[in-house]
C-alpha positions, 0 to 999 in steps of 0.5 A: 314929827312926834312919835305920838303923832305918827302913832295916832295918824297910823291908827286912824289909817288902820281904823279906816281900813277896818271900817272899810272891810266891815262895810264891804262884808256887811254890804254897808256902803256908808261904813265903807265910805267912812272907812275910806275917809278915815284912811284919807285923813290919816294919809293926809296927816302923815304927808303933812308931817313928812313935809314938816320933817323935810323943812326941819332937816 
């Protein structure tokens, strides 16, 4: 897994956490849900990359 991919995936997860917090603070369920989705995508991508790494070893 490339370092750039790791950084991009983590950034997407952190962006999702930020959106979720802003959504909660502003009582915007749509933004909160979008944040959850971004976090899930980032986590899923990271898991996929870990699987690839496991097969490379």
